[in-house]
C-alpha positions as CSV (number, residue, x, y, z in Angstrom):
1,M,192.5,34.4,-75.3
2,T,192.4,37.1,-78.0
3,S,193.1,37.2,-81.7
4,I,194.9,40.3,-82.9
5,L,194.7,41.5,-86.5
6,P,197.7,43.1,-88.2
7,S,196.1,46.5,-88.6
8,S,195.9,48.5,-85.4
9,A,193.1,50.7,-86.8
10,V,190.6,47.8,-86.9
11,R,192.1,45.9,-83.9
12,A,189.7,47.1,-81.3
13,P,186.3,46.8,-83.1
14,L,187.0,43.2,-84.3
15,T,188.3,41.8,-81.0
16,F,186.7,38.4,-80.5
17,R,185.7,37.4,-77.0
18,P,184.6,33.7,-76.9
19,E,183.8,33.9,-73.1
20,K,180.9,36.2,-73.9
21,L,179.5,34.0,-76.8
22,F,179.9,30.7,-75.0
23,Q,179.1,31.6,-71.4
24,H,177.9,28.1,-70.6
25,V,181.5,26.9,-71.0
26,F,183.3,29.7,-69.1
27,L,180.8,30.2,-66.3
28,C,179.7,27.8,-63.6
29,K,176.1,26.6,-63.5
30,R,175.4,28.4,-60.2
31,C,176.4,31.7,-61.6
32,I,174.3,31.1,-64.7
33,Q,171.2,30.3,-62.6
34,H,171.5,33.4,-60.4
35,Q,172.3,35.8,-63.3
36,P,169.3,38.0,-64.2
37,R,167.9,37.7,-67.7
38,A,168.1,40.5,-70.3
39,P,164.9,41.8,-72.0
40,P,163.9,40.2,-75.3
41,I,165.5,41.4,-78.5
42,W,162.3,42.9,-79.9
43,K,162.0,45.1,-76.8
44,S,165.5,46.6,-77.3
45,K,166.0,49.9,-78.9
46,S,168.5,48.7,-81.4
47,K,169.9,45.4,-82.8
48,Q,173.3,46.6,-81.4
49,N,172.1,45.7,-77.9
50,T,171.5,42.0,-78.6
51,P,173.7,39.6,-76.6
52,F,174.7,37.7,-79.8
53,L,176.3,40.8,-81.4
54,S,177.8,42.0,-78.2
55,A,180.2,39.1,-78.3
56,F,181.9,40.6,-81.3
57,R,182.3,44.1,-79.9
58,S,185.5,45.6,-78.6
59,P,185.9,45.8,-74.8
60,G,186.1,49.6,-75.0
61,A,182.8,49.9,-76.8
62,S,181.1,47.5,-74.5
63,A,182.3,49.4,-71.4
64,S,181.2,52.8,-72.7
65,R,177.7,51.4,-73.5
66,A,177.5,49.8,-70.1
67,Q,178.2,53.2,-68.5
68,S,175.7,55.1,-70.6
69,S,172.9,52.6,-70.5
70,A,171.2,51.0,-67.6
71,A,170.4,47.8,-69.5
72,P,170.5,44.6,-67.5
73,P,173.2,42.1,-67.9
74,S,173.2,39.5,-70.7
75,P,171.3,36.2,-70.2
76,S,172.9,32.9,-69.3
77,S,172.9,31.6,-72.9
78,P,172.8,34.1,-75.7
79,L,172.0,31.5,-78.4
80,A,169.1,30.1,-76.3
81,A,167.8,33.6,-75.6
82,L,168.1,34.4,-79.3
83,G,166.1,31.4,-80.2
84,R,163.3,32.1,-77.7
85,N,163.2,35.8,-78.7
86,F,163.1,34.9,-82.4
87,A,160.1,32.5,-81.8
88,E,158.3,35.1,-79.7
89,S,158.9,37.8,-82.4
90,S,157.7,35.5,-85.1
91,K,154.5,34.8,-83.2
92,T,153.9,38.5,-82.6
93,A,154.6,39.3,-86.2
94,G,152.2,36.6,-87.3
95,Q,149.5,37.9,-85.1
96,V,150.0,41.4,-86.5
97,S,150.0,40.2,-90.0
98,Y,146.8,38.2,-89.5
99,A,145.1,41.3,-87.9
100,A,146.3,43.5,-90.8
101,K,145.0,40.9,-93.3
102,A,141.7,40.6,-91.6
103,S,141.2,44.4,-91.4
104,S,142.6,45.3,-94.8
105,F,139.0,45.8,-96.1
106,P,136.4,47.7,-94.0
107,Q,133.2,46.0,-92.9
108,T,131.1,48.6,-94.6
109,S,131.7,50.6,-97.9
110,S,131.8,54.3,-97.8
111,K,128.9,56.6,-98.8
112,A,131.1,58.1,-101.5
113,A,131.1,54.7,-103.3
114,A,127.3,54.6,-103.0
115,Y,126.8,58.0,-104.6
116,W,129.3,57.1,-107.3
117,L,127.4,53.9,-108.1
118,L,124.1,55.7,-108.3
119,A,125.6,58.3,-110.6
120,S,127.0,55.5,-112.8
121,A,123.6,53.9,-112.9
122,A,122.1,57.2,-114.0
123,S,124.6,57.4,-116.8
124,V,123.8,53.9,-117.9
125,F,120.1,54.7,-117.8
126,G,120.8,57.7,-120.1
127,I,122.9,55.6,-122.6
128,V,120.1,53.0,-122.7
129,I,117.6,55.7,-123.7
130,F,120.0,57.3,-126.2
131,G,120.8,53.8,-127.7
132,G,117.0,53.4,-128.3
133,L,117.0,56.7,-130.1
134,T,119.9,55.6,-132.2
135,R,118.0,52.5,-133.2
136,L,114.8,54.4,-133.9
137,T,116.5,56.9,-136.1
138,E,118.3,54.0,-137.9
139,S,121.7,55.4,-137.1
140,G,123.3,52.3,-135.6
141,L,124.8,51.0,-138.8
142,S,126.3,54.4,-139.9
143,I,129.8,53.5,-138.6
144,T,130.9,50.3,-140.2
145,E,134.2,49.8,-138.3
146,W,135.1,49.2,-134.7
147,R,138.1,51.2,-133.6
148,P,138.2,51.4,-129.8
149,V,141.0,54.1,-129.6
150,T,141.1,56.0,-132.9
151,G,137.3,55.7,-133.2
152,S,137.0,58.1,-130.3
153,F,137.7,61.0,-132.7
154,P,135.2,62.1,-135.3
155,P,136.1,63.1,-138.9
156,R,137.9,66.4,-138.8
157,S,138.1,67.3,-142.5
158,Q,136.1,67.0,-145.7
159,E,138.3,64.2,-146.8
160,H,137.7,62.2,-143.6
161,W,133.9,62.7,-144.0
162,E,134.1,61.5,-147.6
163,A,136.1,58.4,-146.5
164,E,133.5,57.5,-143.8
165,F,130.6,58.1,-146.3
166,A,132.4,55.8,-148.9
167,R,132.6,53.0,-146.3
168,Y,128.9,53.4,-145.5
169,K,128.0,53.2,-149.2
170,L,129.3,49.6,-149.2
171,S,126.9,48.5,-146.5
172,P,123.6,46.7,-147.2
173,E,121.6,49.5,-145.4
174,F,122.8,52.1,-147.9
175,K,122.3,50.1,-151.0
176,M,118.9,48.8,-150.1
177,L,117.3,51.6,-148.1
178,N,119.4,54.8,-148.2
179,S,120.8,54.9,-151.8
180,R,119.7,58.5,-152.2
181,M,121.3,59.8,-149.0
182,N,123.7,62.7,-149.4
183,L,126.7,63.6,-147.2
184,E,124.8,66.0,-144.9
185,E,122.1,63.4,-144.2
186,F,124.8,60.9,-143.5
187,K,126.4,63.2,-140.9
188,Q,123.2,63.3,-138.9
189,I,123.0,59.5,-138.4
190,Y,126.8,59.4,-138.0
191,W,126.8,61.8,-135.0
192,M,124.0,59.8,-133.3
193,E,126.1,56.5,-133.4
194,W,129.3,58.3,-132.6
195,I,127.9,59.9,-129.5
196,H,126.4,56.6,-128.4
197,R,129.8,54.9,-128.7
198,L,131.6,57.7,-127.0
199,W,129.1,57.6,-124.2
200,G,129.9,53.9,-123.8
201,R,133.6,54.6,-123.5
202,V,132.9,57.3,-120.9
203,V,130.8,54.9,-118.9
204,G,133.7,52.4,-118.9
205,I,136.4,54.8,-117.9
206,T,134.4,56.5,-115.2
207,F,133.6,53.2,-113.7
208,L,137.0,51.4,-114.1
209,L,139.2,54.2,-112.6
210,P,137.0,54.9,-109.5
211,T,136.8,51.1,-108.9
212,A,140.6,50.9,-108.8
213,Y,140.7,53.9,-106.4
214,F,138.1,52.5,-104.0
215,I,139.7,49.1,-103.9
216,V,143.3,50.3,-103.5
217,R,142.4,52.8,-100.8
218,R,140.2,50.2,-99.1
219,R,137.0,52.4,-99.2
220,V,134.8,49.4,-99.9
221,S,134.2,46.1,-98.3
222,K,135.7,42.9,-99.7
223,P,132.4,41.6,-101.1
224,M,131.7,45.0,-102.7
225,A,135.2,45.0,-104.2
226,M,134.4,41.7,-105.9
227,R,131.1,43.0,-107.2
228,L,132.7,46.2,-108.6
229,L,135.3,44.0,-110.5
230,G,132.4,41.9,-111.8
231,I,130.6,45.1,-113.1
232,C,133.8,46.2,-114.8
233,G,133.9,42.9,-116.6
234,L,130.3,43.2,-117.5
235,I,130.9,46.7,-119.0
236,G,133.7,45.4,-121.2
237,F,131.6,42.5,-122.3
238,Q,128.8,44.9,-123.2
239,G,131.1,46.8,-125.5
240,F,131.9,43.5,-127.3
241,I,128.2,42.7,-127.6
242,G,127.6,46.1,-129.1
243,W,130.0,45.6,-131.9
244,W,128.8,42.0,-132.4
245,M,125.3,43.3,-132.8
246,V,126.3,46.0,-135.3
247,K,128.3,43.5,-137.3
248,S,125.2,41.4,-137.8
249,G,123.7,44.3,-139.8
250,L,126.7,44.5,-142.1
251,K,126.8,40.9,-143.4
252,D,126.9,40.2,-147.1
253,D,123.9,37.8,-147.0
254,L,121.6,40.7,-146.3
255,F,121.9,41.6,-150.0
256,E,119.8,38.5,-150.9
257,Q,116.3,38.9,-152.1
258,G,113.7,39.3,-149.4
259,K,116.3,40.2,-146.7
260,H,116.0,43.4,-144.6
261,P,119.2,45.2,-143.5
262,R,118.8,45.2,-139.7
263,V,120.7,43.9,-136.8
264,S,119.9,40.5,-135.3
265,Q,117.0,40.7,-132.8
266,Y,118.8,38.1,-130.7
267,R,121.9,40.3,-130.4
268,L,119.8,43.4,-129.8
269,A,118.1,41.6,-126.9
270,A,121.5,40.5,-125.5
271,H,122.8,44.0,-125.8
272,L,119.8,45.5,-124.1
273,G,119.7,42.8,-121.4
274,T,123.4,43.3,-120.5
275,A,122.8,47.0,-120.2
276,F,119.8,46.4,-117.9
277,I,121.9,44.0,-115.8
278,A,124.8,46.4,-115.5
279,Y,122.4,49.2,-114.5
280,L,120.6,47.1,-111.9
281,C,124.0,46.0,-110.4
282,M,125.1,49.6,-109.9
283,F,121.7,50.8,-108.6
284,W,121.2,47.9,-106.3
285,N,124.7,48.1,-104.7
286,G,124.4,51.8,-104.3
287,I,121.2,51.8,-102.4
288,R,122.3,48.8,-100.3
289,I,125.4,50.8,-99.1
290,L,123.2,53.7,-98.1
291,Q,120.7,51.4,-96.5
292,T,123.5,49.8,-94.4
293,H,124.7,53.1,-93.2
294,A,121.2,54.2,-92.3
295,L,120.6,51.1,-90.3
296,L,123.9,51.2,-88.5
297,K,123.1,54.6,-87.1
298,D,120.8,52.9,-84.7
299,P,121.6,49.2,-84.5
300,A,118.7,48.4,-82.1
301,Q,116.1,50.1,-84.4
302,G,117.7,48.5,-87.4
303,L,117.5,45.0,-85.9
304,K,113.9,45.7,-85.0
305,L,113.1,46.6,-88.7
306,L,114.8,43.6,-90.1
307,G,113.2,41.4,-87.6
308,T,109.8,42.7,-88.8
309,L,110.7,41.9,-92.4
310,Q,111.7,38.4,-91.4
311,K,108.3,37.6,-90.0
312,P,106.4,34.7,-91.6
313,E,103.6,37.1,-92.5
314,L,105.8,38.7,-95.1
315,K,107.6,35.6,-96.4
316,R,105.1,35.1,-99.4
317,F,105.2,38.9,-100.2
318,R,109.0,38.9,-100.4
319,R,109.0,35.9,-102.7
320,L,106.3,37.5,-104.9
321,V,108.4,40.7,-105.3
322,A,111.3,38.6,-106.4
323,A,109.2,36.7,-108.9
324,L,107.8,40.0,-110.1
325,S,111.3,41.4,-110.8
326,V,112.0,38.4,-113.1
327,L,108.7,38.8,-114.9
328,V,109.3,42.5,-115.6
329,F,112.8,41.7,-116.9
330,I,111.4,39.0,-119.3
331,T,108.7,41.3,-120.5
332,A,111.3,44.0,-121.3
333,M,113.4,41.5,-123.2
334,S,110.4,40.4,-125.3
335,G,110.0,44.1,-126.1
336,A,113.6,44.0,-127.4
337,L,112.6,41.3,-129.8
338,V,109.6,43.4,-130.9
339,A,112.0,46.3,-131.6
340,G,114.5,44.2,-133.4
341,L,111.9,42.8,-135.8
342,D,109.9,46.1,-136.2
343,A,106.9,44.0,-135.0
344,G,105.3,47.2,-133.6
345,L,104.4,48.3,-137.1
346,I,101.8,45.5,-137.6
347,Y,98.4,45.1,-135.9
348,N,98.4,48.7,-134.6
349,D,95.3,48.2,-132.5
350,F,94.7,47.2,-128.9
351,P,93.3,44.9,-127.6
352,W,92.4,43.6,-131.0
353,M,94.7,42.0,-133.6
354,G,92.7,42.1,-136.8
355,Q,89.2,40.6,-136.3
356,G,89.8,39.3,-132.8
357,I,92.0,39.3,-129.8
358,L,94.2,36.7,-131.5
359,P,95.5,36.8,-135.1
360,P,94.7,34.0,-137.5
361,K,96.4,30.7,-136.7
362,R,98.2,30.5,-140.0
363,E,100.0,33.8,-139.1
364,I,100.9,32.6,-135.6
365,L,102.6,29.4,-136.8
366,D,103.9,30.3,-140.3
367,P,105.9,27.5,-142.0
368,F,108.0,30.2,-143.7
369,Y,110.1,30.7,-140.6
370,S,111.0,27.0,-140.3
371,H,114.5,26.1,-141.5
372,T,114.2,22.3,-141.3
373,P,112.4,19.9,-143.7
374,D,110.5,18.2,-140.9
375,Q,109.6,21.6,-139.3
376,S,110.9,20.6,-135.9
377,D,111.8,24.2,-135.2
378,L,108.4,25.6,-136.2
379,Y,107.3,26.6,-132.7
380,W,110.5,28.3,-131.3
381,R,111.4,30.0,-134.6
382,N,108.0,31.5,-134.9
383,A,108.1,32.6,-131.2
384,L,111.4,34.4,-131.8
385,E,111.4,35.4,-135.5
386,N,107.8,35.8,-136.6
387,P,106.8,39.4,-136.0
388,V,103.1,38.5,-135.5
389,L,103.8,35.9,-132.7
390,V,106.5,38.1,-131.2
391,Q,104.1,41.0,-130.8
392,L,101.4,38.6,-129.4
393,D,103.9,37.2,-126.9
394,H,104.8,40.8,-125.8
395,R,101.1,41.6,-125.3
396,I,100.5,38.5,-123.2
397,L,103.6,39.1,-121.1
398,A,102.8,42.8,-120.6
399,T,99.2,42.0,-119.6
400,T,100.4,39.3,-117.2
401,T,102.9,41.7,-115.6
402,F,100.3,44.4,-115.1
403,T,97.8,41.9,-113.7
404,A,100.5,40.5,-111.3
405,I,101.4,44.0,-110.1
406,M,97.8,44.9,-109.4
407,A,97.2,41.5,-107.6
408,L,100.3,42.1,-105.5
409,W,99.1,45.6,-104.5
410,A,95.7,44.1,-103.6
411,Y,97.4,41.4,-101.5
412,S,99.4,44.1,-99.6
413,R,96.3,46.2,-99.2
414,F,93.6,43.8,-98.2
415,S,95.5,41.0,-96.5
416,P,95.2,41.8,-92.7
417,A,98.5,40.1,-91.8
418,V,100.6,41.8,-94.6
419,R,98.9,45.1,-94.1
420,A,99.7,45.1,-90.4
421,T,103.3,43.9,-90.8
422,L,104.5,45.6,-94.0
423,P,106.5,48.8,-93.1
424,K,105.4,52.2,-94.4
425,K,108.2,52.4,-96.9
426,G,107.2,49.1,-98.3
427,K,103.6,50.3,-98.8
428,V,104.9,53.4,-100.5
429,G,107.2,51.4,-102.8
430,M,104.4,49.1,-103.8
431,L,102.2,52.1,-104.7
432,G,105.0,53.5,-106.8
433,V,105.3,50.3,-108.7
434,V,101.6,50.4,-109.5
435,H,101.9,54.0,-110.8
436,L,105.0,53.1,-113.0
437,A,103.2,50.0,-114.4
438,S,100.1,52.1,-115.3
439,M,102.2,54.6,-117.0
440,Q,104.1,51.9,-118.9
441,V,100.8,50.3,-120.1
442,V,99.6,53.7,-121.4
443,L,102.9,54.3,-123.2
444,G,102.8,50.9,-124.8
445,I,99.3,51.2,-126.1
446,T,99.8,54.7,-127.5
447,T,103.1,53.6,-129.1
448,L,101.2,50.9,-130.9
449,W,98.3,53.1,-131.9
450,Y,100.4,55.8,-133.5
451,L,102.7,53.5,-135.4
452,V,105.8,53.7,-133.2
453,P,106.7,57.4,-133.2
454,T,110.2,58.0,-132.0
455,A,109.3,60.0,-128.9
456,L,106.7,57.5,-127.6
457,A,108.8,54.5,-128.4
458,S,111.8,55.9,-126.6
459,A,109.6,56.8,-123.6
460,H,108.2,53.3,-123.6
461,Q,111.7,51.8,-123.4
462,A,112.6,54.2,-120.6
463,G,109.4,53.2,-118.8
464,A,110.5,49.5,-118.9
465,L,113.7,50.3,-117.1
466,A,112.0,52.7,-114.7
467,L,109.5,50.0,-113.8
468,L,112.3,47.5,-113.2
469,T,114.0,50.1,-111.0
470,G,110.8,50.5,-109.0
471,V,110.5,46.8,-108.4
472,F,114.1,46.6,-107.2
473,L,113.6,49.6,-105.0
474,L,110.5,47.8,-103.5
475,G,112.7,44.7,-103.0
476,S,115.3,46.7,-101.1
477,R,112.6,47.7,-98.6
478,V,111.2,44.2,-98.0
479,W,114.2,41.8,-98.6
480,V,116.5,41.2,-95.7
481,P,120.2,41.8,-96.3
482,Q,121.9,39.0,-94.4
483,R,125.3,40.6,-94.2
484,T,123.9,43.9,-92.9
485,F,121.9,41.9,-90.4
486,K,125.1,40.3,-89.1
487,L,126.7,43.7,-88.9
488,L,123.8,45.1,-86.9
489,Q,124.0,42.2,-84.5
490,H,127.7,42.8,-83.9
491,A,127.2,46.5,-83.5
492,S,124.4,45.9,-81.1
493,K,126.5,43.6,-79.0
494,Q,129.4,46.1,-78.9
495,A,127.0,48.9,-77.9
496,F,125.6,46.8,-75.1
497,A,129.0,45.8,-73.8
498,K,130.2,49.4,-73.9
499,S,127.1,50.6,-72.0
500,A,127.5,47.8,-69.4
501,K,131.2,48.7,-68.9
502,S,130.6,52.4,-68.5
503,S,127.6,52.1,-66.2
504,P,128.5,52.4,-62.4
505,P,128.3,49.2,-60.4
506,H,125.2,48.6,-58.4
507,V,125.8,48.9,-54.7
508,K,123.3,47.3,-52.4
509,L,122.9,49.2,-49.1
510,S,122.1,47.2,-46.0
511,P,119.5,48.7,-43.7
512,H,120.7,50.0,-40.3
């Protein structure tokens, strides 16, 4: 039974053969059972070879293909075979999709990402130091507007410079401190703040674009990709905090009697603390990537090293290093409060503060700084807003930090269990922290003695970040990275299985 179309040109290709589509009707059961099956659809070279489509082909085309191809005959039921093959293909595609999804990110990040992170950390270290210089030269309030795009370009003509200077003349800092400043002097402080802001933009761009590249090209692991995105958000938040800090020094209430045109010490500490955190995130992840690659070169040796670090003898030492990192960070933030209040310009002696080690009690808890009638905020406002108590707090924290570092060094040196278990790199890292802490103490005391000169104050701020870097470097040598530990275990198992497979079988010879 055939159905002939009116046009002879399309007659042959569209000939319908129901006996091929419904073979279970036109063939007997015995023929169907003894007829060989065709290969699955997903193994065929083309969709044109499927049994379902062959039912709609012309007899001539089917015959020519049968002569030119050695394909086996069609199965007993094309629809049933199509359903089975479709299910099998879906299962295979699901397995491939799952494998591709599981392996879309590598297990370890590339070394290029590590070097880029360390370079970004160095750039942040530099901008922190330059930001301190901007504050010490009182240049931070010279640009009174925040223009993220157009602010990237400095004034290019005399008219532009006059306009910028006119805006600065409206600020409290100019009217109360710099009313005699001319245009050339304004240009000096303007360039300091402009370079600082431009450097911040460069840090953001040089981190955001490589982050997108490393994630899109799958050059970093999935956890590292999440961390990089978090750092990008932190950099953007840092830019907002920077302008929020500058804005606090441009408020109209600073024109009141007894006010001093300066930025809020709280916002300054938040700005510095966010920069420290961004730097530490870059530095920490960079050295962790390099450490993972170094350990994976020899998984057996790496497992041995991490096993040593996990011993109970070093448990207390590892925790003390973590506590020390928190203490150093808090001490640095107390230094930011000292800088924001210019508290280093009073009591320029050490260890004395006036006639004794402690200043008079009336200066420590001054009711002037309380804002409530019942003076319920007397303690915390003096601790954060009274320059005398803020400097005393910083002295106490710095002394405590130095004492803790020396005590930790003595513990690693004279405790028999720790001394025998601590790796050589850990001992070297501990000694480096001692040297950095000693240098920081000397810089802090001399900065106080010489009334906060710009060079010494900037070096003291750099020393705080360097000390924090040293503590985290020590931590990377004694803390156990759990993810790297699992990778080492997996690599060690693979190496053992490979060696067992490649080794020749043991043949036992029987004696004659």
